[in-house]
N, C-alpha and C positions, 0 to 999 in steps of 0.2 A: 351367431347361429352358423351351422355348417353350410358350405358353399354348394349350390345346386349346379351341376355341370351343364344343364340345359337352359339356364336363365341368363339373359343378357344383363350386364351391369356396367356401371361407369366408375372410373377411378378419378376422384377429385384431387386437387392439389394436396400434396403431403403437408402436414402440419408438424413443424419441428419446434420443440422447446428446448433448445440447447443453451445452457448457461454460458453467457459471454463474459470473459474475463474483463474486469474493469481496472482502470489505472488512476482513479481519482486521487488517492493518497500519494501514489508515487509521482504523479505529474504535478500535484500541488506543492508537495514538500520535499521531493527528491528530484528536482527538474533536470539534473545533469547526469549523464551516463558515460562511463569510461570502461574500456576493456584493456586487459593486461595479458602479457605473455608469460607471467610467472604465477606460481601459487601464492607466494607471500606478497602482500601489498603493504608498504610502509606509508604512513600518513603523518605529516608534520602539522600539528594543530597550533595556530597562533591566535592569541587573544590580545588585541590591541589595548594598550594602556591609555588612560585618559587623564594623566597627570598634567598639571599646569606648569609652565615655565616659571622659575623662581625669580624674585626681584633681587638683583645684584648691582651694587654701585659700580659705575664704570671704572673706578680705581681699585676694585677688588677682583680677585680671580673668579672665573665662572664656577658655578656650583654643579657637581655631577647629578644627573637624574637617572632614574632606573630605565634600563633598556627593555624593549619588548622581548619576552621570552617565548619559548615554544616547547611543546612536548611531542615526542614521536610515538605512534602506536602502530603495531603490526597486526594485520588481519589475514586470515586464510579463509576465503569464502568457501562454504560447504558445497559439495557437488550434488547436483540433482541428476538422476538417471532413470527416467521413466522408460519403459519398454512396451512394445506391442507385438503381438504374434499374429501372423496371417497364415491360415491353413487352407487346404483345398476345400474344406467345408464352408469357408467364408464365401467362396465363389458360388455356392449353391443357395445361399441365403438371399431372399428377396430384400432389396433395399427399399427404404420408404419412397412411395410414389411410383415404384416400378411395377410393370406387369408381372403376373405370375407365370407367364409363358416365356420360353426361351426366345430371345430376340437375336441370338446368333452373334453376340459380341465376342470378339477374339479375346483369348485369355490375357495377352499382354495389356490390352486396353482396360480390362476389368481390374487387373493387378495394379496398374498405374493409378486408377481411381482409388482403390483401397489404400495404396501407399500414401497418396495425398491426404486422404481422410485421417489415417492413423498419425501421420506427422503433424497435422493440424491439431489433433487431440493432444499430442505431447506438448506442442507449443502452448496450448491453452492451460495445461496442467502446470507448466513452468510459470506462466503469467499469474495464475492463481496463487502459487507459492510466493512469488515476489511481492504481490499485494499483501499477502499475509505477513511477510517479513516487515513491510512498511508499517502495518497496523501494530504489530508487536513492538517495533522500535518506538513508535510514537506514544503508545498507550502503556508501555511498561518499561521502556528504556533498555530492553534486552530481548534477544531472540533465542529461544530454546531450540537446539539442534539435536533431534533424536531420530535415529534410524540405524540401519545396518552399518556398523563401524563408527557411529556417532552417538555421543551422549554427553553433551556439554552445553554451556550457555555463553552466547556472545553478549557481553555487557558493554553498554555505552556510558556507564557511570552517570545516570540521570540523577541530578542533585535532588535532595528532599524538597527543596523549595519549588521545584518544577514537577513534582510528582505528589500531588495533593489529594488527601482523603479528608473530606470535610468532617468536622466533629458533629456530635449528635444534634445540637441546636442549630448548626449552620447548614444541615442537609436541606436540599431544596424541597423536600416534601414536608418541611416544618414551617410553621407560621413565622418563626423568627429568622428565616433564611433571607439572605441578601444576594441573590444570584447576580444582579447587575454589578455590585461591588466586587464579587468574586472574579468576574471577567476583567474588570478594570485592574484588579490586583495582578492577574496573570499577565496582562499586557505590560504593566509596569515592570514586572520581574523579567520578562523577555527583553524589554528595552534596557534595563539596568545591567543585567547579567550577560545577556546574549548580544546586546548592542544591535538589535534589529527592531524594526517597527512591525508589530503584529498586524496582520491584515486578514486573517482567516480564523473562523471558529467553526469546528465540526461537532455537531451534536449527535449523541446516540438517541434512539427513538424516544425513550422515556425522559431523557434529559431535556429534549426540546419541548416535550409536553409540559414539564414542570416549569421551564423558563417562560413559556407562553402563558401559563396560568398565572405566574408571578406578574408578568406585564399587565395582564387583564385585571388582576386584583388590585394592583397599585395604580390602575388607570394610566399606565404609561404607554399603551398602544397608540392612543390619539396624540399624545405628546411626541411620541416617536415619529409618527407620520407627519406632523405639522412642523416640527422644529429640528429634530436631530437626524432623521433619515427616513427609512421606509421599511415596512414589512410587507412584502408582496411575493408569496411563494411562487416559484417558477421552476418547472422541471428542466434540469440540465441534460440528463440522460435517464435511462430506465431506473437507475438506482440512486441518482443524486438529485437533490432538490435545493435550489437556491431559495433561502428563506427570507432574504432581505439584507439590509445593511444598517449599521449603526455609525453615525458620524457626529461626534461631539469632541469636546476638548480632551476627554479622558481616553477615548479609544475610537479608532476608525477601522472597522472590520466588516467583512462579508460573512454572512451566516449560512451554513450548509447543513443539511441532513443527508446522511449516507447510509443506505439500507442494504448494500450488497452483502451477500453471504458466501461462505465457503463450506465445503464438506470436510469435517475433520477425520482423523484416523479411525474413529468409531462410527463413521457414516452418519454423524449427526450434523445438521445444518446450524451454523453459528454466524452471527454478524461480525464483519471485520471491526466495526466500531461498537464496543460494548454499550448496551442500552442505557446504562446509568452513568456514562462518562462523557466528558467534553474535552476536546483538545483545542488549545489556543496557540496558534503558530504563525509563521511568516513564510511566504513564498520567496522572500529575499534571502533566506538562509541557504545560500548556494553551496555552503560546505557540506550540507546533507546531500549525499550522492548515491547513485546506483552503480555499484562496482561489479565487474565480472572478472574472475580470475582465469587462469590458463585452462584451455581445453586439453585434457590429458588423454589424447587418443592418437595413436601412431598414424592413423589414416586421415587425420584432419590436415587440410592444406595449410592452416595457420593455427598457432596456439591461442591467438586472439579471437574473440567472438562471443556473442551472447548465447547462442544455442547451436550445437553441432549435431547433425543427424547422420547416423550410419546404419547399415543393415547387413545382416548375415543370411546367406541362403543355405538352408540345411536340406539334405536329400533323403535322410532316413531317420524319422519320417519327414515327408516333404513339408517345408514351412519356410517362412521368411520372418526373421526377428528384426524389428526396428529398435534401435537404441538411440535415444536422444540424450545429450549431455550438456549441462550448463553449470556454471559455478558463480551464482549471483550472491551479492551481499548488499542489501539495502541499508546503508550505513548512516546512522544518526551521529554525524561527526560534529554537529553543533547542538548538543543536548540542551544547552541553556537558552536556545532560541525558541523553545516551545514549552508549554505547560499543560500537563494532563491533570484534570480534576475529576475525581470520583464524587458525584454529587449526592448519591444516596447510599 
């Protein structure tokens, strides 16, 4: 309704619903962060061999064994460059929770507040993109890079045995499905190929629903509680729920549901974890890393860094343009340490 100039009123606390960037996938599976002063980043990938020493009689010469090999890959992290523009009109707009009357704030104070808010927005946008990179790497093995000056795919060569689409009868919405065995098989593949112990399972919303239905139908919930582990959902944060744990001879994993979403280029909200997919991985795969390439800005104090903020003052028309720059690459350098399963 329109405001009546002669009626008193009170302003209650402003209510803000600002999406907060989450880091669950990055923190769980890409726990190490490195910054570099060059655009090109070379990585040596070493996969230890597990051959046995040969039996050789002491009177015979030793038998040569295969040495550990390695491969080198070169990555150029794509650049992120979100900008924000502050104009004189922004100083006239009422901020949430503020009075509609002029309180006499000096313009430099108001500008500094706006600068801080806009920089924080750019930081959040970079964080959302990094979590999106992590999700794409884990659930597809590749990151599509599309934007002004970019149109290519960064591929981490996810092997077919770790990028599984279940066949018709094995889909989790079928009576013949064996979800428990599917998770066990993924843990074994990660152990044999990636040489890590799987400790984490992340479910999409529908995948968890189907897995829980399977446990109930097979009367495995009670067995799970009494002998093998526990199922006790517990919120970790606003978007992450700890669902419980499985502890038996075949697998020892913690179960999570992750419901965080992002806004895509078409302004549609989508989940980071696809609803019908599961990822079985290991927080011990320290080769999976968050890498940051050089900051390509002549005004930066150092070429190394995660995010650099710069601004330009324009006088005609009067405005301030904030430019933020980052060159992140959430790199799946141990693709065999995890397995993605499309369950429906």
